N, C-alpha and C positions, 0 to 999 in steps of 0.2 A: 300165302305164297311161301314156299319152302326155300331156304337159302341154298344156293348151289355150292356144292363142295367140289373143289378142283383136286384131282388126283395128280400128283407130280409123277409124270412118266418120263421126264427128261433124264439127261445123263448124270445128274447129281442126285437122283432118287436114292441110290445106295449111299449109306453113311460113310464117312471118312474111314472108319475102322472096319468096314465090311470086307467080305471075302474078295470083292472086286478090286479094292485098292490096297489091301493089307500086304500082299507080296511086294508090290512096288514101293510102298512106304517103308517096309522093313529093309528092302534092298538099298534104298536111298540113305536111310539112317546108317546102315552098316558101312557103306562106302565112305560116307562123311566121317563116321567114327574112326575107321581105319586110317584114312588120310590124316585126320587130326592127331590121332595117337602117334603115328609115325613122326609127324612134324614136331610135336612137343617132346616126345621121348628122345629123338635124336639130338635135340638141343641140350638135353640134360647130360647125355654121355659124350658129346663132342669134345670136351676138354680131354677126356681119357683117350678118345680115338686119336686126336691130334698128337698127344704125347706118345702113344704107343706106335703110331705110324710115322713118327718124326715129321709131322706135317703142319707145324704151327704156321708156317708161311702161307699155307693154303687154307687155313682155318676159315677165313671169311668167304672164300670161294665155295667151300662146302655148303654154306648157307645160301649164297647168292646164285650159284649155278642152277639149282632147281627152280628158283623164282624166274631167272632169266629165260630158261628153256620153256617154262610153262607159258610165258608171254607169246612165244612163237606158236605153240600149239593152240592156245586160246584163239589167236587170230585165224588159224587154219580150220579150227573145229566148227566155226560158225557156218562157213560155206559147205563143209562136208556134211554136217547134220541137216542143213537145209536140203541138200541134194539126195542124201541117202537115209535120213532119219538118224536118231541118236544111237541105235544099237551098234553099228560098226565102230563109231568113235568111242563109245563107252567100253566095248570089248578091247579095242586096241589100247585105249588109255589104261585099263586095268592091267593088261599084259605088260605094257612098257613100265608101268609103275612097279609091278611085281618083279620083273627082271632087274630093274634098277635097285630094288631092295636087296635082292640076292647078290647082285654085283657089289654093292656097298658092304654087305655083311661079310663077303669073302675077300674083300680088297686086301692085297698084300702091301699096298702103298697108298699114300694119301691121294695121289693122282688118280688111281683107280677108284677110290671112294668118290672123288669128285665126279668122275665119269658116270658112276652108278647113280649118284644123286641127280646128275643131269638127266638121265633116263627117267628117273622118278618124276622130275619136273615135266618132261614131255608128256608122260602118262597122266599126271595130275591135271595138266591143262586141257587135254582132250576129255578126260572123264568129267571134269568140273563143268565144262560147257554142256556136255551130253546130259548131265544130271538136270540141269536147268531146262533143257529141251524136253526131257522125260516128263518133268512136272507140267510143262505147257501142254504136252500132248496127252498125258495119261489122266489128268484131273480136270474136271470142269472148272470154270472160272470161280465158282463159289467155294471150291475146296483148295485152291492153289495157295492161299495164305497159310492154311494148316500144313500143307505139304512143305512149304518153305520153312515153317516153324520146326518141323521134324528135321529137315536138312540142317538147319542152324543148331538144333539141339544136339546133333551128332558131334559138335565141337565142345559142348559143355562138359560132359563126363570126362573125356580125355584131358581137358584142361585141369580138372580137379585131381585126377588120379595118375595121369600120364607121367609126370616127372617122378613121383614117388615110386611108381611101378618100374620105370626105367632104371632108377637107381638101385632098386632091389634086384632086378634082373642082372644088371651090371655086376653087382656084388656077388651074386649067386653063380652066374654062368659066363660073365664077361660081356663086354660092350657089343659084340657081334650078335648076341641074342636079342638085343633091343631092335635090331633091324628086322 
């Protein structure tokens, strides 16, 4: 009697790095990388920003505002992604984050920088939740751990090079280039 060979025809038949998952994996890594780099780089140049914009009194708020606003959109994003899927929240999150970066980079005063950072937080909250939903929807159960590993690794490289690169950009082009 010959042993039966089962062919895997389920959703995880394709390997993690296959064409089926590669664009999603690269997109998730890239977004995590960009969010992480921005977060770590801004922390590096914030003393220069506060000094130049005469905003030492708002220094703490420049860090706290994005965290506080992201809490709001994290709470809203769950219902939104359940109702509409992750794409609208992800797109809106990336747009808000990007507009916030531009607003912060162009800020003529510390108050405007804090408002820009607040927009960044709104976007980060939406996009963060949407990225988790993308993993739940795009990958089969057997590949989700690898997808979360890729998402987490998007924070590693910026942690290693982000502060040095931010310092170099600040010296070369000024603090606004870091945003």
